[in-house]
Legacy VTK file of the C-alpha trace (Angstrom):
# vtk DataFile Version 3.0
C-alpha trace
ASCII
DATASET POLYDATA
POINTS 83 float
29.963 -106.415 -49.096
27.781 -103.549 -50.067
23.788 -104.281 -50.212
22.673 -104.059 -53.881
19.132 -104.383 -53.560
16.226 -102.830 -51.795
14.321 -104.639 -48.887
11.296 -104.635 -50.722
10.695 -106.767 -53.644
10.604 -105.668 -57.081
6.762 -105.424 -58.357
7.815 -107.361 -61.677
9.722 -110.127 -60.125
6.763 -110.482 -57.206
4.561 -110.855 -60.152
6.647 -113.619 -62.181
7.302 -115.751 -58.932
3.316 -115.552 -57.869
2.625 -118.782 -59.504
5.414 -120.612 -57.797
3.840 -119.784 -54.299
2.069 -122.864 -54.303
5.103 -124.714 -53.786
5.826 -123.047 -50.522
3.598 -123.686 -47.196
5.122 -120.827 -45.336
5.626 -117.317 -46.318
9.119 -117.246 -45.330
9.919 -119.771 -48.199
8.293 -117.453 -50.779
10.312 -114.535 -49.460
13.374 -116.868 -49.518
12.903 -117.594 -53.152
12.419 -113.585 -53.962
15.422 -112.983 -52.170
17.371 -115.527 -54.037
16.151 -114.627 -57.210
17.062 -111.031 -56.651
20.416 -111.902 -55.752
20.899 -113.695 -58.911
19.531 -110.771 -60.910
21.956 -108.339 -59.176
25.307 -107.311 -60.315
27.259 -108.984 -57.648
30.182 -111.103 -59.254
29.962 -114.626 -57.359
26.201 -115.617 -56.929
26.134 -118.211 -54.282
24.237 -118.321 -51.038
27.002 -116.458 -48.874
27.425 -113.661 -51.428
23.523 -113.219 -51.921
22.945 -113.272 -48.437
25.739 -110.586 -47.830
24.530 -108.422 -50.574
20.575 -108.918 -50.591
18.863 -107.295 -47.378
16.335 -109.405 -45.430
18.018 -112.832 -45.606
20.964 -114.656 -44.432
23.108 -117.665 -45.950
21.576 -120.504 -44.087
17.871 -119.600 -45.057
19.226 -119.544 -48.686
21.114 -122.696 -48.233
18.140 -124.368 -46.875
16.232 -123.171 -49.799
18.481 -124.410 -52.452
18.756 -127.990 -50.630
14.704 -128.263 -50.912
14.811 -127.400 -54.515
17.537 -129.985 -55.214
16.238 -132.750 -53.225
12.827 -132.387 -54.520
11.320 -131.670 -50.926
9.133 -128.976 -51.821
5.180 -128.683 -51.534
4.113 -129.602 -54.760
0.659 -128.772 -56.025
-1.816 -131.136 -56.473
-2.939 -131.594 -59.724
-6.423 -129.569 -60.949
-5.194 -126.751 -58.358
LINES 1 84
83 0 1 2 3 4 5 6 7 8 9 10 11 12 13 14 15 16 17 18 19 20 21 22 23 24 25 26 27 28 29 30 31 32 33 34 35 36 37 38 39 40 41 42 43 44 45 46 47 48 49 50 51 52 53 54 55 56 57 58 59 60 61 62 63 64 65 66 67 68 69 70 71 72 73 74 75 76 77 78 79 80 81 82
């Protein structure tokens, strides 16, 4: 599948995702979220971890699947109230 996105995040997307960075202890999680969201915003026909990984550089389907699992099971690092 052809690459449809840049290796660099879109500045607007990076700014939009900034409030969500507290949910991830590691930079890899934040990058995975950015790459996944980039894939969702792209023009690829079927949007799943496999097609996004093959179309968006700097990620792979395993990392995206792990991100989706963390999000769906509520195992993210939820920020403490007041921060």
